[in-house]
C-alpha positions in Angstrom: -13.7 12.1 5.1 -10.0 11.4 4.3 -8.4 8.6 6.3 -6.0 10.1 8.9 -2.9 8.0 8.9 -1.4 8.9 12.3 -2.6 6.4 14.9 -1.4 6.3 18.4 -2.5 4.3 21.5 -2.7 6.1 24.8 -3.7 5.0 28.3 -7.3 5.8 29.0 -7.4 8.6 31.5 -10.0 8.8 34.1 -12.1 11.5 32.5 -15.2 11.6 34.7 -14.6 15.2 35.7 -14.4 16.1 32.1 -18.0 15.3 31.4 -20.4 18.1 30.4 -23.7 16.8 31.9 -27.2 17.9 31.3 -27.4 17.8 27.5 -30.8 19.4 27.0 -31.0 22.4 24.7 -32.0 24.6 27.7 -28.5 24.0 29.2 -26.4 24.1 26.0 -26.4 24.8 22.4 -25.9 21.3 20.9 -25.3 21.1 17.1 -27.2 18.0 15.9 -26.5 18.1 12.2 -23.2 16.2 11.9 -22.4 17.5 8.4 -21.2 14.1 7.3 -18.9 13.5 10.2 -19.1 9.9 11.4 -20.8 9.2 14.8 -19.7 6.7 17.3 -20.9 5.2 20.6 -19.1 5.1 23.9 -19.5 2.5 26.5 -23.1 2.7 27.7 -22.0 1.6 31.2 -20.1 4.9 31.6 -22.1 7.5 29.6 -20.6 10.4 31.5 -17.0 9.2 31.5 -16.0 11.2 28.4 -14.1 14.2 27.2 -16.2 16.8 25.5 -15.2 19.6 23.2 -16.8 22.8 24.5 -16.8 26.1 22.6 -17.3 29.4 24.5 -20.0 31.8 23.4 -19.3 35.1 25.2 -22.0 37.8 25.1 -19.9 40.3 23.1 -17.9 38.3 20.6 -19.2 38.5 17.1 -16.8 35.8 15.7 -17.3 33.0 18.3 -18.8 30.7 15.7 -15.9 30.8 13.1 -15.1 27.3 11.8 -18.2 25.9 13.8 -19.3 23.2 13.8 -16.9 21.5 11.4 -13.8 22.0 13.4 -15.4 20.9 16.7 -16.9 17.8 15.1 -13.8 16.8 13.1 -11.5 17.3 16.1 -13.7 15.2 18.4 -13.8 12.4 15.8 -10.1 12.4 15.3 -9.4 12.5 19.0 -11.4 9.4 19.6 -9.9 7.8 16.5 -6.2 8.6 17.3 -6.2 7.9 21.0 -8.0 5.6 23.5 -9.6 8.7 25.2 -13.4 8.3 25.3 -14.8 11.3 23.5 -18.4 12.5 23.4 -19.4 12.7 19.7 -21.4 15.8 20.3 -19.4 19.0 20.9 -21.3 21.8 22.5 -21.4 25.6 22.8 -21.8 27.2 26.3 -21.9 30.8 27.5 -19.6 32.0 30.2 -22.5 32.9 32.5 -24.3 29.6 32.1 -24.1 27.7 35.5 -23.2 24.6 33.5 -19.8 26.1 32.7 -18.3 24.6 35.8 -19.0 21.2 34.4 -16.9 22.0 31.3 -13.2 22.0 32.2 -11.9 22.3 28.6 -13.0 25.5 26.8 -12.2 26.7 23.3 -12.4 30.2 21.7 -10.9 32.0 18.7 -10.8 35.2 16.7 -10.2 37.1 20.0 -9.6 40.4 18.2 -13.4 40.8 18.4 -13.8 39.5 22.0 -14.9 41.9 24.7 -15.5 40.2 28.0 -18.2 41.6 30.2 -17.1 42.4 33.8 -19.3 39.6 35.2 -17.9 37.2 32.6 -14.4 38.0 33.8 -15.2 37.1 37.4 -16.9 33.8 36.4 -14.2 32.7 33.9 -11.3 33.6 36.2 -12.8 31.6 39.0 -13.5 28.7 36.7 -9.9 28.6 35.4 -8.4 28.9 38.9 -10.5 26.0 40.0 -9.1 23.6 37.4 -10.5 24.8 34.1 -8.5 25.1 30.9 -9.0 27.6 28.1 -7.5 27.3 24.5 -7.4 30.5 22.4 -6.8 30.0 18.7 -6.9 31.7 15.3 -5.9 35.4 15.5 -3.3 37.0 13.4 -1.1 40.1 13.4 0.0 42.8 15.8 -3.4 44.5 16.2 -5.2 41.3 17.1 -2.5 40.4 19.6 -2.7 43.8 21.3 -6.5 43.3 21.8 -6.1 39.7 22.9 -3.4 40.6 25.3 -5.5 43.4 26.8 -8.4 41.1 27.4 -6.2 38.5 29.0 -4.7 41.2 31.3 -8.3 42.1 32.3 -8.9 38.4 33.1 -5.6 37.9 35.0 -4.1 41.3 35.7 -1.6 39.9 38.3 -0.3 37.0 36.2 2.3 37.1 33.4 1.6 35.8 29.9 4.6 33.7 29.3 5.8 32.6 25.9 6.2 28.8 25.7 9.5 27.3 24.6 9.6 24.0 22.6 10.8 22.1 25.7 7.4 22.8 27.4 5.5 19.5 27.8 2.6 20.7 25.6 4.9 20.3 22.6 6.0 16.8 23.4 3.5 15.1 25.7 2.2 12.8 22.8 3.6 14.0 19.5 7.2 15.4 19.4 6.6 18.8 17.8 9.9 20.2 16.7 8.7 23.7 15.5 5.8 25.8 16.6 3.1 24.9 14.1 1.7 27.6 11.9 -1.6 26.4 10.3 -3.0 28.9 7.7 -6.5 29.2 6.5 -7.5 27.0 3.6 -6.9 29.4 0.8 -3.5 30.6 1.9 -2.6 27.0 2.8 -3.3 25.8 -0.8 -1.4 28.8 -2.3 1.6 28.2 0.0 2.8 25.3 -2.1 3.6 28.0 -4.8 4.2 31.1 -2.6 5.8 29.7 0.5 3.6 32.1 2.6 1.6 30.6 5.4 0.6 33.7 7.3 -1.8 36.7 7.0 -2.3 40.2 8.5 1.5 40.5 9.2 1.4 37.4 11.6 4.5 35.8 10.1 5.8 34.0 13.2 3.6 31.6 15.2 3.8 32.1 19.0 2.3 30.1 21.9 1.8 31.6 25.3 0.5 30.3 28.7 -1.0 31.7 31.8 -0.3 29.7 34.9 -1.8 29.2 38.4 0.1 29.3 41.7 1.0 25.6 41.4 2.5 26.1 37.9 -0.4 24.5 36.0 -1.1 26.1 32.7 -4.7 27.4 32.7 -4.7 29.2 29.4 -2.9 28.4 26.1 -2.8 31.2 23.5 -2.1 30.1 19.9 -1.1 33.2 18.0 -0.6 33.5 14.3 -1.9 30.1 13.6 -5.3 28.6 12.9 -5.6 25.0 14.3 -9.3 25.2 13.9 -9.1 25.6 10.1 -6.8 22.6 10.0 -9.5 20.6 11.7 -12.5 22.1 9.8 -11.0 21.9 6.3 -9.2 18.6 6.5 -11.3 17.1 3.7 -11.3 20.2 1.3 -7.9 19.7 -0.4 -5.4 16.8 -0.3 -2.3 19.1 -0.1 -3.8 21.1 2.8 -4.7 17.9 4.6 -1.3 16.4 4.3 0.7 19.5 5.1 -1.4 21.2 7.7 -4.2 19.1 9.1 -2.2 15.8 9.5 1.3 17.2 10.3 0.4 20.2 12.4 -3.2 20.9 13.5 -4.2 17.5 14.8 -0.9 16.7 16.6 -0.9 20.1 18.3 -4.5 19.8 19.2 -4.1 16.3 20.7 -1.1 17.5 22.7 -3.1 20.4 24.1 -6.0 18.1 25.2 -3.8 15.5 26.8 -1.8 18.2 28.6 -5.0 19.8 29.9 -6.4 16.4 31.0 -3.2 15.4 32.9 -2.2 18.6 34.6 
């Protein structure tokens, strides 16, 4: 793997509630082939006091696995490398209807233009988010994908607005000072962008970030539109230009900010 040059020291947050316990395969899908990503050990005295990256696997979502497991493994590695947050080296996949979902406060999904939540999944996921959970939605491009994603979010929270986030929102400056909303393209378009200047696809020229908030003003859902942070994590070692321009400068800083915001609000 390339060496990541941005290093930052953070206070270690009390992350006990962020632990996904019960690691048997009957509870979770746990990817055990690390695909060359370094492994590490956390303090054996506090085996459950860690943050864990959790990917959702809804019943009707054919693209839930995109960028898996590379993005999940690389991001977990970089998070423990760049910060003092204790991070579980094994990201997992969990279905919405799995009872263990309530032990997974941070959830990640993507390519939501193919997501169709079941009615029972909506009830469970809404309750989970209102009770302290946090959902990150990533990697969908263009007007059609936004319409479908918007419709699914309104099914999830019909009574709550989907608010566009401005750059003065804490998620853009809680650790890294992000001065423009980051657009991370897929690997091929990213490499070509050094010649074409184009970093978007499917008509998704402008990156947008949206939030859904609870009654106390806590953001429960962040929606990353017309950007692909997951590719920035997964493909960090595939091309030096892509790593420098998109993984290092955009995908990892934004990802770290989202995690730290979610853990502290």
